[in-house]
N, C-alpha and C positions, 0 to 999 in steps of 0.2 A: 504494500500500500504506500502511495506517495504521501509524505507528510505535508509538504509545501510545494506549491507551484509558483514560480516567480515569473512575472510578466514585465518586460521592459520594452518601452516604445522608444525608438531612436530616430534621430534625424541629424546627420552630419556632426556626430560627436564621437567619432571612432576612438580617439585616444582616451576620453573619459570612460567610454563604454568598456574598453579593454581593462582598465583599472577596476571598474565595477564588477565585471565578470570574474576577474582574478580574485577579488575579495570574497565573492560568494563561495567559490570552490575552496578557497583557503580556510574559510570559517564555517563550513557546512556542518562540522562536528559529525555525529552519526546520523544526521537527518537524511532521509530518503527524499531527494528533491528532483524537480525537473525545472528547466529554465527555458523560457520562450523569449525570443527577441523579434519584435515586429518592426521592420525598418521602413520608414516612410520615404522611400526614394532618395536615400542619401547619395551624394556624389563624391564621397571621400574614402571609398574603399571599405566601408563598414562591413558589408556582407562577406567580402573576401577575407577580411581579418578574422571574422567569426569562424568561417569555414576552415581556416588554417590553424588558428590557435585554440578554438573551443568547439571541436567537432560534435560534442555531445549536446550543444545548444540547438534547440529547434527553431529554425529561422522561417519567418514569413517576410519575403521581400516584395513590398508593394511598388508598383510602377509609378504611382502618384502619391503625394502626401494626403492621406485620408483623414488627418486630424488625430487628436489624442484619444478621444472616446471610441471612435470606430476601430482604431488600431488595437486598443486594449481589448475590445470585445472580440476581435478576431482570435486572439490567443485565449481569452477566458473560456470561450466555447470548447477549446481543445484540452483544457486542464483536467487533471484527475486527482489533484491534491485535496486533502481535507481543509487546507488553508490556501488562500491565493494572496500573494503579495504583489501589489503594483509598485514598481520601483523605478525611480528615475535613473537614467544612464549616467548622470553626473554625481552619483553617490558611491560610497564605499562602506561595506559592512564591517563593523568592528567586533572583534572577539567573538563571543558566543551569543550575539544578539539574535540571530535566527532561532537558535535552540530555545533561548529564554522567552522569546515572544510567542513561540508555539506553546510552550509550557504555560505562559501567562493566560493565553486564550483557552487552553485546555481546562484550567482551573475556574474560568469565569465564562460559563456557557451562554450567558445573556449578552456578552460582548459580540457585536457584529462587525465592528471596525476598530482597529487599534493602530496607534502611531507611537513612535519612540522619540527620544531626544535627538535633535539635529545639532551638529556642530559644524562650524566653518573649518577650513583646513588648518587654522591655527588653534583649534580646539575651543574657541570661544563659542558661547551659546548662540544658536540661530533660532529665532522664534519660528514655531511650527504649528501653533494652535490659534484659532480664531473663533469668534462667535459667528453664528449664522448672520448674514448681512441683512440690514434694513436699507431702505432706499437712500437715506441721508448720507451716511458715510461713503457709499459708492459714488454719489454725486459729488461729494467733496474731493474724492480722488480724481474723478473724470475731469472736473473743472480746474484742477490744480490748486484749489484752495487749501487742500491738505498740505501742500508743499509750502505755501505762503504763511499759513497759520497752523503749524503743527501742534499737537496736544489738545485738539478740540475734544470735548467729552464724548461725542457720538463716535468719533474716529477711534479714540482710545478704547471704547467699549468693544467696537467691532474687531479691532486688532488684539483684543484681550491683553492689554498692557499690564493688567493686574494679575495675570496668570502666573502661578508659582511653578516654575519648571523643575523644582526640586522634589515635587510631590506627584506620585502616581495618582491620577484622578480622572473622573469623567470630563468630557469635553463636548462641545457642540460640533466642532469641525477640526480634523487633523490634516496636515499637509499631504498632498497627493504624491509627494516624493518618496514616502514610505507609507503605504496604505494597505494594511493587512486586513483581510476579510476571511470569514469562514464560508465554506461551501453552502451551508444551510442559509446563511444570510443572503447570498447572491440568488439562491433559488427563491427566496422570499421577496427580495427587493427588485430583482431583475437586473439586466445588464445596464451599462452606462448609457445615458441618453445621447444618441449620435447627432442630435441637432446642435450640440455644443462642439465646435471645431477646436477651439482653444480657450481655456479659462472657464471656471465655474463648473467643470464636470464633477470634481470631487465634492464641491459645495452642494450641488444638487443631489449627489449620492448620499451624503451625510444627512441632508434634510429628509430624503426618502427613507433612510434607515431609521431615523428617529420616529418618523410617522408610523413605521411598521412595528415599533416597540423595541427595536434593537438598541443596545447601549454603545456609545463611542467612548473610548478611553485613550488617554495619553499615558505612556509608561516611561517613568523617569529613570529607570534602572538600566536601560539598554539604549545604545546610541549608534548613529551612523555619522559619517562625514558627508556633507552636502556641499559640493563645490559651487553650486548656483546660489543665488540670493532669493529673497522674496520677490515675487513678481512686481509688486508696487515699488520696490526699491530700485528697480532698473528704469532707465529712461526709455519711455515707450516711443517707438517710431509711430508715424501716422497709421500705418497698416495695422500694427499691433494694437494701437489704441482703438481703431475701428472694430477689430475683432473682440476686444474686451468689452466695448460698448454693446455690440451685438449680443454677446453671451450674457451680459448683465441684464439687458432688456428681456431676453428670453427667460432668464431665471425668474425675474419678478413677474413676468406675464404668467409663468407657470405656477408660481407659488404665492403670488399676491404681493402687493406693494405695501408691506408692513411699515 
């Protein structure tokens, strides 16, 4: 029986992905695992690297960039693990994180989704928990007011600035960079909503999980390195900003303009 199925969606991040895959196999412990990589039409030799260095990885090579949700669903449909971990390609698994996270969810059968501590490459804490969004903080981000006037209460609440990352505890939303689910939860919630091309996929999934009665938890005892930053910490190009706006609009249309 497969303990955990790991799903990674990649797009032109060959070198990061190579480190990620190496960290998985180095730190697999005695877990029986399978790894899927769905490549969204990379032009950097990603598929060739996997075939050469990680022949055990199951590859889906898309001819076009199908987006994050669709690509994840392609692999999720093929998984056979009791747990499914959606993992970003710019992450590295540390120590016995995989084994401990499986054990954590084994002991807590009501948990449908779990995340762990994220660290920058210099081992400083990277925020990875947020509350489900309301319209106001998203508008503050889109209009750049959040950059001009940081620390607004609505924004701080959404970004969970008061969250204590030293404590293992329930959360409303954990980062999609390490997004661990159980098979039964996916069967209950369904697949990711493919109307999201980029951004808000995991937000939507957490919302749907909570609606179905599943718990979402942050685990402070286990960690990964995440080379990327928070989406809103990066300068958005016009194209990315339009995608963010489109995803946000669809999310609120689907779940209500709280």
